[in-house]
C-alpha positions in Angstrom: 93.5 195.0 175.1 93.7 195.9 178.8 96.7 196.9 181.0 96.9 196.4 184.7 95.4 199.7 186.1 97.7 199.7 189.1 100.9 198.9 187.3 103.7 201.5 187.3 104.8 202.6 183.8 108.5 203.1 183.0 108.8 206.2 180.9 112.6 206.0 180.9 112.1 203.6 177.9 110.5 206.3 175.8 112.0 209.6 174.7 109.4 212.3 173.9 110.7 215.0 171.6 107.3 216.0 170.1 107.6 219.6 171.4 111.3 220.2 170.9 113.2 221.5 167.9 116.9 222.0 167.9 119.3 222.6 165.0 120.3 219.3 163.4 123.9 218.7 162.3 124.9 216.7 159.2 123.7 213.2 159.2 124.3 210.3 156.8 121.4 208.3 155.7 122.3 204.7 156.7 121.1 201.4 155.4 119.0 199.2 157.6 115.4 199.7 158.1 115.2 203.5 157.6 116.8 203.0 154.2 114.5 200.1 153.4 111.5 202.3 154.0 112.9 205.0 151.7 113.4 202.3 149.1 109.9 200.9 149.3 108.3 204.3 149.3 110.5 205.3 146.3 109.4 202.2 144.4 105.7 202.6 145.2 105.3 206.4 145.2 108.1 207.4 142.8 109.7 209.8 145.3 113.3 210.2 146.4 115.0 210.4 149.8 115.0 214.2 149.7 111.2 214.2 149.4 110.9 211.8 152.3 112.9 214.0 154.6 115.9 211.7 154.7 118.5 214.4 154.5 121.9 215.5 155.7 120.9 218.6 157.6 118.2 221.1 158.7 116.3 221.7 161.9 115.0 218.6 163.5 114.4 217.4 167.0 117.4 215.2 167.9 116.4 212.3 170.1 119.2 212.5 172.7 117.3 213.7 175.7 117.3 211.3 178.6 113.9 212.4 179.9 110.5 211.8 178.5 109.0 215.2 178.3 105.2 214.9 178.0 104.8 211.2 178.8 106.9 211.5 181.9 104.2 213.7 183.4 101.1 212.0 182.0 101.9 208.3 182.0 102.2 207.0 185.5 100.0 204.0 185.7 98.5 201.3 183.6 95.2 203.1 183.9 96.8 206.0 181.9 97.7 203.5 179.2 94.1 202.4 179.1 92.9 205.9 178.4 95.7 207.8 176.5 97.3 206.8 173.2 100.8 208.0 174.1 100.7 206.2 177.4 99.5 203.1 175.7 102.7 203.1 173.6 104.8 203.5 176.7 103.0 200.4 178.2 103.5 198.4 175.0 107.2 199.3 174.9 107.4 198.2 178.6 105.6 195.0 177.9 107.8 194.2 174.8 111.0 194.8 176.7 109.9 192.9 179.7 109.2 189.9 177.5 112.4 190.1 175.4 114.5 190.5 178.6 112.9 187.4 180.0 113.2 185.4 176.7 116.9 186.3 176.4 117.6 185.3 180.0 115.7 182.0 179.4 118.0 181.3 176.5 121.1 182.2 178.5 121.7 185.6 176.8 121.4 189.3 177.8 118.9 191.6 176.1 119.9 195.1 175.2 117.2 197.7 175.6 116.0 199.9 172.8 114.2 203.2 173.5 111.2 204.4 171.5 111.3 208.0 170.4 108.0 209.9 169.9 108.4 212.8 167.5 106.3 215.1 165.3 107.0 215.8 161.6 110.8 215.5 161.7 113.6 213.9 163.8 117.4 213.5 163.7 118.7 210.0 164.0 121.9 208.1 163.7 120.5 206.9 160.3 119.8 210.4 159.1 117.2 213.1 159.4 113.8 211.7 158.8 110.2 213.0 158.5 106.9 211.4 159.4 106.6 210.4 155.7 108.8 207.4 156.3 106.4 205.9 158.9 107.5 204.1 162.0 111.1 202.8 161.7 114.0 201.3 163.6 117.4 202.8 163.3 120.2 200.2 164.0 122.8 203.0 164.3 121.4 204.2 167.6 119.2 201.1 168.4 116.0 203.2 168.7 112.5 202.9 167.4 111.1 206.2 165.9 107.3 206.9 165.9 105.1 209.8 165.0 101.7 208.9 166.5 100.0 210.5 163.5 100.9 207.4 161.6 98.2 205.4 163.4 95.5 207.7 161.9 97.0 207.2 158.5 97.1 203.5 159.0 93.3 203.6 159.3 92.4 206.4 156.8 95.1 205.9 154.0 95.9 202.2 154.3 92.5 200.9 155.3 93.3 199.2 158.6 90.5 198.6 161.0 92.6 200.4 163.6 92.3 199.7 167.3 94.8 199.7 170.2 96.3 196.3 169.2 96.8 197.5 165.6 99.1 200.1 167.1 100.8 197.6 169.4 101.5 195.4 166.4 103.3 198.2 164.6 105.5 198.9 167.6 106.1 195.2 168.2 107.2 194.8 164.5 109.8 197.5 165.0 111.1 195.8 168.1 111.3 192.7 166.0 113.9 194.6 163.9 115.8 195.3 167.1 115.9 191.6 167.9 117.2 191.0 164.4 119.9 193.7 165.0 121.0 192.0 168.3 121.1 188.6 166.6 123.0 189.9 163.5 120.3 189.0 160.9 119.1 192.6 160.2 121.9 193.2 157.8 120.6 190.6 155.4 118.2 193.2 154.1 121.0 195.5 152.9 121.9 193.6 149.7 119.8 196.0 147.7 117.6 193.3 146.2 113.8 193.5 146.0 111.2 190.9 145.2 108.8 188.4 146.8 111.8 186.1 147.7 114.3 188.7 148.5 116.1 189.0 151.9 114.4 192.4 152.4 111.0 190.6 152.4 112.3 187.8 154.6 113.6 190.3 157.2 110.3 192.1 157.3 108.3 188.8 157.7 110.5 187.6 160.4 109.9 190.9 162.3 106.2 190.2 161.9 106.7 186.8 163.4 108.6 188.1 166.4 105.7 190.5 167.0 103.4 187.5 167.1 105.7 185.7 169.5 105.5 188.7 171.9 101.7 188.8 171.5 101.5 185.1 172.5 103.3 185.7 175.8 102.2 189.3 176.5 99.6 188.5 179.1 101.9 186.1 181.0 105.4 187.8 180.7 106.1 189.3 184.2 106.6 193.0 184.6 110.1 193.7 186.0 108.8 196.1 188.6 105.9 194.1 190.0 106.3 190.5 188.9 102.8 190.6 187.4 102.0 190.9 183.6 101.5 194.5 182.6 99.1 193.5 179.8 96.2 191.6 181.4 93.8 191.0 178.6 94.3 190.3 174.9 91.2 189.1 173.0 90.7 187.3 169.7 89.3 190.7 168.4 92.6 192.3 169.3 94.6 189.7 167.4 92.3 190.2 164.4 93.1 194.0 164.6 96.8 193.1 164.5 96.3 190.8 161.5 94.3 193.5 159.7 97.0 196.0 160.3 99.6 193.5 158.9 97.5 193.0 155.8 97.0 196.8 155.3 100.7 197.4 154.9 101.3 194.4 152.6 103.2 195.4 149.4 100.5 194.1 147.1 97.8 196.1 148.9 99.9 199.3 148.9 100.9 198.9 145.2 97.3 198.2 144.1 96.0 201.2 146.0 98.7 203.7 145.0 99.9 202.6 141.6 97.0 200.6 140.4 98.9 197.3 139.8 100.9 194.7 141.7 104.6 194.3 140.9 106.0 191.5 143.0 109.5 192.1 141.7 109.5 195.4 143.7 108.3 194.0 147.0 110.4 194.8 150.1 108.0 193.9 152.9 105.9 191.0 151.6 102.3 190.5 150.6 99.3 191.0 152.8 98.8 187.3 153.1 102.5 186.7 153.9 102.5 189.3 156.6 99.4 187.9 158.2 100.8 184.4 157.9 104.0 185.1 159.7 102.5 187.3 162.4 100.1 184.4 163.1 102.9 181.9 163.0 104.6 183.7 165.8 101.4 184.1 167.8 100.3 180.4 167.3 103.7 178.9 168.3 105.0 181.5 170.7 108.5 180.3 169.6 111.0 182.6 167.9 112.8 179.5 166.6 109.7 179.1 164.4 110.3 182.4 162.8 113.1 181.4 160.4 111.8 183.1 157.2 115.2 182.4 155.5 114.6 178.7 155.1 
């Protein structure tokens, strides 16, 4: 996975609140993806929202700053993305939004940007106050993706992913898949409260995996808004395999087997390892979001 060394990164698409802590007001835990994560962790680990940090108060960095604190200083060029993890996330976000803007324009629509918020330990969102325990998530209430970079180490050490830069890119691309669903009005299908292998919750997650694959297919050809050249210049078969490996690592069956010792498909909310790989590869193979209809 290689970015254009000379490309300019747009840090305005990332909010960096890793070093800020301000008093958080009351917040209501919403539905959508953050609630879904709380649900799956509750099912698998037997914990409640209060243990996951989904609360209605407390001190948390609130992601309302318009400037990107640390990344604004460190992440200037594609060469920075090739050497620094946080700058890589900036570049991935830039690439994702370049592609989706182009795709929406091609289809006669207008894409609405979604910022990514980098935080540490705890953050205030329109969906409630959340801790790193919930993992990366998308909040439809403020149309932002939230990410503690420490999750990527856990993805490797706790969930058994091979890791690698594109494994990280897959995670971010999946969350932007939820943003696309939010724009298209399909995200709400996951809020019916049902779980299981054929539930809408699983279908929503698998579709987000498929959208991540669609971006991956076009990532090295989608033009950067600022230069007209692709920001991502190289994506190898090994990179795609890292993405597939990460998708499998967070399959419901893998997680259940690892943490509760048995697989209970009736409690699935994200899909099995095989399903997640299948739908990511479906998007990557076809490059067509119309082929991502997991609700058929």
